[in-house]
ZAKEBA-169176 format. One record per residue (C-alpha): residue number from 1; residue in one letter; x, y, z. Coordinates in steps of 0.2 Angstrom, whole numbers, plus 5000, padded with zeros to 4 digits. Example, Ala and Ser with C-alpha at 12.3 -4.5 7.8 and 13.67 -1.06 7.14 Angstrom:
! residues 2
+------+------+------+------+------+
: tivo : sepa :    x :    y :    z :
+------+------+------+------+------+
:    1 :    a : 5062 : 4978 : 5039 :
:    2 :    s : 5068 : 4995 : 5036 :
+------+------+------+------+------+
//
This chain:
! residues 242
+------+------+------+------+------+
: tivo : sepa :    x :    y :    z :
+------+------+------+------+------+
:    1 :    m : 5062 : 4972 : 4807 :
:    2 :    g : 5055 : 4989 : 4812 :
:    3 :    l : 5066 : 5003 : 4819 :
:    4 :    d : 5062 : 5007 : 4837 :
:    5 :    n : 5065 : 5024 : 4845 :
:    6 :    f : 5072 : 5023 : 4862 :
:    7 :    n : 5067 : 5041 : 4867 :
:    8 :    k : 5048 : 5036 : 4866 :
:    9 :    y : 5052 : 5025 : 4881 :
:   10 :    l : 5058 : 5040 : 4891 :
:   11 :    s : 5043 : 5051 : 4886 :
:   12 :    e : 5030 : 5037 : 4889 :
:   13 :    i : 5019 : 5042 : 4904 :
:   14 :    d : 5008 : 5026 : 4904 :
:   15 :    d : 5022 : 5016 : 4912 :
:   16 :    s : 5025 : 5007 : 4928 :
:   17 :    l : 5039 : 5010 : 4941 :
:   18 :    l : 5046 : 4996 : 4952 :
:   19 :    i : 5056 : 5001 : 4967 :
:   20 :    l : 5068 : 4989 : 4975 :
:   21 :    n : 5074 : 4988 : 4993 :
:   22 :    v : 5091 : 4998 : 4990 :
:   23 :    p : 5090 : 5014 : 5001 :
:   24 :    q : 5106 : 5021 : 4993 :
:   25 :    v : 5096 : 5028 : 4978 :
:   26 :    s : 5098 : 5044 : 4969 :
:   27 :    d : 5085 : 5057 : 4973 :
:   28 :    s : 5086 : 5064 : 4955 :
:   29 :    v : 5083 : 5048 : 4947 :
:   30 :    l : 5069 : 5043 : 4959 :
:   31 :    k : 5060 : 5060 : 4957 :
:   32 :    y : 5062 : 5058 : 4938 :
:   33 :    l : 5054 : 5041 : 4937 :
:   34 :    w : 5041 : 5044 : 4950 :
:   35 :    n : 5035 : 5059 : 4941 :
:   36 :    k : 5034 : 5050 : 4924 :
:   37 :    s : 5026 : 5034 : 4930 :
:   38 :    n : 5007 : 5032 : 4932 :
:   39 :    f : 5008 : 5016 : 4943 :
:   40 :    k : 5021 : 5013 : 4957 :
:   41 :    i : 5025 : 4997 : 4965 :
:   42 :    a : 5038 : 4994 : 4979 :
:   43 :    t : 5045 : 4978 : 4987 :
:   44 :    d : 5042 : 4977 : 5005 :
:   45 :    g : 5058 : 4984 : 5012 :
:   46 :    a : 5058 : 4999 : 5000 :
:   47 :    i : 5044 : 5008 : 5009 :
:   48 :    n : 5056 : 5010 : 5024 :
:   49 :    f : 5065 : 5023 : 5014 :
:   50 :    l : 5051 : 5030 : 5003 :
:   51 :    e : 5040 : 5034 : 5018 :
:   52 :    p : 5051 : 5048 : 5025 :
:   53 :    k : 5052 : 5056 : 5008 :
:   54 :    k : 5032 : 5056 : 5008 :
:   55 :    l : 5032 : 5044 : 4993 :
:   56 :    f : 5019 : 5031 : 4994 :
:   57 :    p : 5017 : 5018 : 4980 :
:   58 :    d : 5001 : 5011 : 4974 :
:   59 :    i : 5006 : 4993 : 4980 :
:   60 :    v : 5019 : 4986 : 4992 :
:   61 :    i : 5023 : 4968 : 4988 :
:   62 :    g : 5033 : 4954 : 4995 :
:   63 :    d : 5034 : 4942 : 5010 :
:   64 :    m : 5034 : 4957 : 5021 :
:   65 :    d : 5050 : 4951 : 5031 :
:   66 :    s : 5059 : 4967 : 5027 :
:   67 :    l : 5045 : 4979 : 5032 :
:   68 :    d : 5047 : 4990 : 5047 :
:   69 :    k : 5031 : 4989 : 5058 :
:   70 :    s : 5031 : 5007 : 5062 :
:   71 :    t : 5032 : 5012 : 5044 :
:   72 :    t : 5017 : 5001 : 5040 :
:   73 :    n : 5007 : 5010 : 5053 :
:   74 :    k : 5012 : 5027 : 5046 :
:   75 :    s : 5009 : 5022 : 5028 :
:   76 :    s : 4994 : 5011 : 5029 :
:   77 :    t : 4982 : 5025 : 5025 :
:   78 :    a : 4992 : 5032 : 5010 :
:   79 :    i : 4995 : 5015 : 5001 :
:   80 :    s : 4981 : 5007 : 4992 :
:   81 :    h : 4987 : 4989 : 4995 :
:   82 :    f : 4999 : 4978 : 5004 :
:   83 :    l : 5001 : 4962 : 4995 :
:   84 :    q : 5009 : 4948 : 5005 :
:   85 :    l : 5016 : 4933 : 4995 :
:   86 :    s : 5026 : 4921 : 5006 :
:   87 :    d : 5033 : 4911 : 4991 :
:   88 :    q : 5051 : 4908 : 4996 :
:   89 :    e : 5056 : 4901 : 4979 :
:   90 :    t : 5056 : 4919 : 4971 :
:   91 :    t : 5063 : 4935 : 4976 :
:   92 :    d : 5053 : 4950 : 4979 :
:   93 :    s : 5058 : 4958 : 4963 :
:   94 :    e : 5052 : 4943 : 4954 :
:   95 :    k : 5036 : 4943 : 4963 :
:   96 :    a : 5033 : 4961 : 4958 :
:   97 :    l : 5038 : 4959 : 4940 :
:   98 :    h : 5026 : 4945 : 4938 :
:   99 :    y : 5012 : 4955 : 4946 :
:  100 :    l : 5016 : 4969 : 4934 :
:  101 :    l : 5015 : 4957 : 4919 :
:  102 :    e : 4998 : 4951 : 4924 :
:  103 :    k : 4993 : 4969 : 4926 :
:  104 :    h : 4999 : 4973 : 4908 :
:  105 :    q : 4993 : 4956 : 4900 :
:  106 :    k : 4979 : 4964 : 4890 :
:  107 :    k : 4990 : 4979 : 4885 :
:  108 :    l : 5004 : 4967 : 4879 :
:  109 :    s : 4993 : 4960 : 4866 :
:  110 :    t : 4990 : 4977 : 4857 :
:  111 :    t : 5005 : 4988 : 4862 :
:  112 :    n : 5021 : 4991 : 4871 :
:  113 :    s : 5022 : 4992 : 4890 :
:  114 :    i : 5036 : 5000 : 4899 :
:  115 :    i : 5042 : 4994 : 4916 :
:  116 :    n : 5056 : 5005 : 4925 :
:  117 :    i : 5066 : 4996 : 4939 :
:  118 :    l : 5075 : 5007 : 4952 :
:  119 :    p : 5088 : 5003 : 4956 :
:  120 :    i : 5093 : 4988 : 4946 :
:  121 :    a : 5109 : 4986 : 4955 :
:  122 :    g : 5113 : 4987 : 4974 :
:  123 :    s : 5127 : 4981 : 4985 :
:  124 :    r : 5122 : 4962 : 4983 :
:  125 :    i : 5130 : 4956 : 4967 :
:  126 :    d : 5120 : 4940 : 4967 :
:  127 :    h : 5104 : 4951 : 4967 :
:  128 :    v : 5111 : 4961 : 4953 :
:  129 :    c : 5115 : 4946 : 4942 :
:  130 :    y : 5098 : 4939 : 4946 :
:  131 :    n : 5089 : 4955 : 4941 :
:  132 :    l : 5098 : 4956 : 4925 :
:  133 :    h : 5094 : 4937 : 4922 :
:  134 :    l : 5075 : 4941 : 4925 :
:  135 :    m : 5076 : 4955 : 4912 :
:  136 :    e : 5083 : 4942 : 4899 :
:  137 :    l : 5069 : 4930 : 4904 :
:  138 :    l : 5055 : 4942 : 4902 :
:  139 :    f : 5061 : 4950 : 4886 :
:  140 :    t : 5048 : 4952 : 4873 :
:  141 :    s : 5045 : 4963 : 4858 :
:  142 :    k : 5030 : 4970 : 4868 :
:  143 :    l : 5038 : 4973 : 4884 :
:  144 :    t : 5052 : 4986 : 4888 :
:  145 :    i : 5061 : 4984 : 4905 :
:  146 :    l : 5073 : 4998 : 4909 :
:  147 :    g : 5084 : 4995 : 4924 :
:  148 :    w : 5091 : 5011 : 4932 :
:  149 :    t : 5106 : 5014 : 4942 :
:  150 :    d : 5112 : 5031 : 4948 :
:  151 :    v : 5122 : 5033 : 4932 :
:  152 :    d : 5116 : 5021 : 4919 :
:  153 :    i : 5100 : 5014 : 4911 :
:  154 :    i : 5101 : 4996 : 4907 :
:  155 :    f : 5090 : 4987 : 4894 :
:  156 :    n : 5090 : 4973 : 4881 :
:  157 :    i : 5087 : 4975 : 4862 :
:  158 :    a : 5085 : 4962 : 4848 :
:  159 :    n : 5079 : 4975 : 4834 :
:  160 :    p : 5087 : 4990 : 4827 :
:  161 :    l : 5086 : 5005 : 4839 :
:  162 :    l : 5088 : 5024 : 4837 :
:  163 :    i : 5094 : 5034 : 4851 :
:  164 :    n : 5092 : 5053 : 4850 :
:  165 :    g : 5100 : 5067 : 4861 :
:  166 :    f : 5113 : 5057 : 4870 :
:  167 :    k : 5129 : 5064 : 4862 :
:  168 :    g : 5143 : 5065 : 4874 :
:  169 :    h : 5136 : 5050 : 4885 :
:  170 :    r : 5146 : 5035 : 4888 :
:  171 :    i : 5138 : 5018 : 4882 :
:  172 :    s : 5144 : 5000 : 4884 :
:  173 :    l : 5137 : 4985 : 4875 :
:  174 :    s : 5137 : 4967 : 4878 :
:  175 :    g : 5130 : 4950 : 4871 :
:  176 :    v : 5119 : 4940 : 4883 :
:  177 :    s : 5127 : 4925 : 4891 :
:  178 :    g : 5124 : 4909 : 4882 :
:  179 :    e : 5118 : 4917 : 4866 :
:  180 :    k : 5127 : 4921 : 4850 :
:  181 :    s : 5126 : 4939 : 4845 :
:  182 :    n : 5131 : 4951 : 4832 :
:  183 :    m : 5128 : 4970 : 4829 :
:  184 :    s : 5134 : 4986 : 4820 :
:  185 :    t : 5133 : 5004 : 4825 :
:  186 :    k : 5132 : 5021 : 4818 :
:  187 :    g : 5136 : 5036 : 4829 :
:  188 :    l : 5150 : 5030 : 4841 :
:  189 :    a : 5168 : 5035 : 4843 :
:  190 :    y : 5173 : 5017 : 4840 :
:  191 :    e : 5160 : 5010 : 4828 :
:  192 :    i : 5156 : 4992 : 4828 :
:  193 :    d : 5153 : 4981 : 4813 :
:  194 :    s : 5150 : 4962 : 4814 :
:  195 :    s : 5169 : 4958 : 4812 :
:  196 :    v : 5174 : 4970 : 4826 :
:  197 :    w : 5160 : 4963 : 4837 :
:  198 :    q : 5166 : 4945 : 4835 :
:  199 :    e : 5185 : 4950 : 4837 :
:  200 :    k : 5180 : 4959 : 4854 :
:  201 :    r : 5171 : 4943 : 4860 :
:  202 :    n : 5154 : 4952 : 4861 :
:  203 :    f : 5159 : 4967 : 4871 :
:  204 :    s : 5161 : 4986 : 4869 :
:  205 :    i : 5166 : 4994 : 4885 :
:  206 :    s : 5165 : 5013 : 4889 :
:  207 :    n : 5162 : 5018 : 4871 :
:  208 :    l : 5156 : 5036 : 4868 :
:  209 :    i : 5141 : 5043 : 4858 :
:  210 :    v : 5148 : 5056 : 4846 :
:  211 :    s : 5132 : 5060 : 4836 :
:  212 :    e : 5115 : 5067 : 4840 :
:  213 :    q : 5108 : 5051 : 4833 :
:  214 :    l : 5114 : 5034 : 4837 :
:  215 :    l : 5109 : 5019 : 4828 :
:  216 :    l : 5111 : 5001 : 4836 :
:  217 :    s : 5108 : 4987 : 4824 :
:  218 :    p : 5108 : 4969 : 4831 :
:  219 :    t : 5110 : 4956 : 4817 :
:  220 :    q : 5110 : 4941 : 4829 :
:  221 :    g : 5104 : 4937 : 4846 :
:  222 :    m : 5101 : 4949 : 4861 :
:  223 :    i : 5111 : 4964 : 4865 :
:  224 :    r : 5112 : 4972 : 4882 :
:  225 :    v : 5115 : 4991 : 4883 :
:  226 :    y : 5122 : 5001 : 4897 :
:  227 :    l : 5118 : 5019 : 4893 :
:  228 :    e : 5124 : 5034 : 4904 :
:  229 :    h : 5109 : 5045 : 4908 :
:  230 :    k : 5118 : 5060 : 4918 :
:  231 :    l : 5102 : 5064 : 4928 :
:  232 :    n : 5113 : 5068 : 4943 :
:  233 :    d : 5123 : 5081 : 4932 :
:  234 :    s : 5114 : 5098 : 4933 :
:  235 :    s : 5124 : 5103 : 4917 :
:  236 :    a : 5118 : 5088 : 4907 :
:  237 :    n : 5105 : 5090 : 4893 :
:  238 :    f : 5094 : 5075 : 4896 :
:  239 :    k : 5081 : 5074 : 4882 :
:  240 :    a : 5066 : 5063 : 4882 :
:  241 :    e : 5058 : 5069 : 4866 :
:  242 :    h : 5056 : 5058 : 4851 :
+------+------+------+------+------+
//
């Protein structure tokens, strides 16, 4: 298994941004992801809070039941495409993710693709659980999905991962439901080895990165990572170099 470098995901500019319909989103995080993404897609209700900020995605996708008609009229000339999909068996976030997978189909056969989802968590806990479930279902070695909140980046790993420049940041780790998992770490305040992981029943909550370089080494199954980004903290040093 090769060693992945997390920071290349942050410095990658050939990636996509999926914006969900959760108006209470941090401007700092939105601006950071908007500026680094070369393709933006929004679910239908998200355009209602993007339009006043003069942010216009390449595509708006969904069943259009959450779309404000006045917003549609104002934004129609600035947005390349409105894609209406009336399938009621899937959520708008699922529709958008499958659209992005089709868009990246050729790329996925040769190199990695990055999809950033903002925000991965809103006020609806059922939507949060389902979005995390989608990240599990769509997990592959060629596709990296980063789910963003105002404070954390959430993602899944199955191979060893190196994280640089996050010393002093909080991190939590968990196994994925229904899967056996195991892992070890190097660079945490409370290091994890396989026996500790099993004793803690596949969880390490509110650990702390104490080294400039953190190594996460899954040895079995999939691990979910919750990494504090501090983009809203003006004194934080958020490094995207690798």
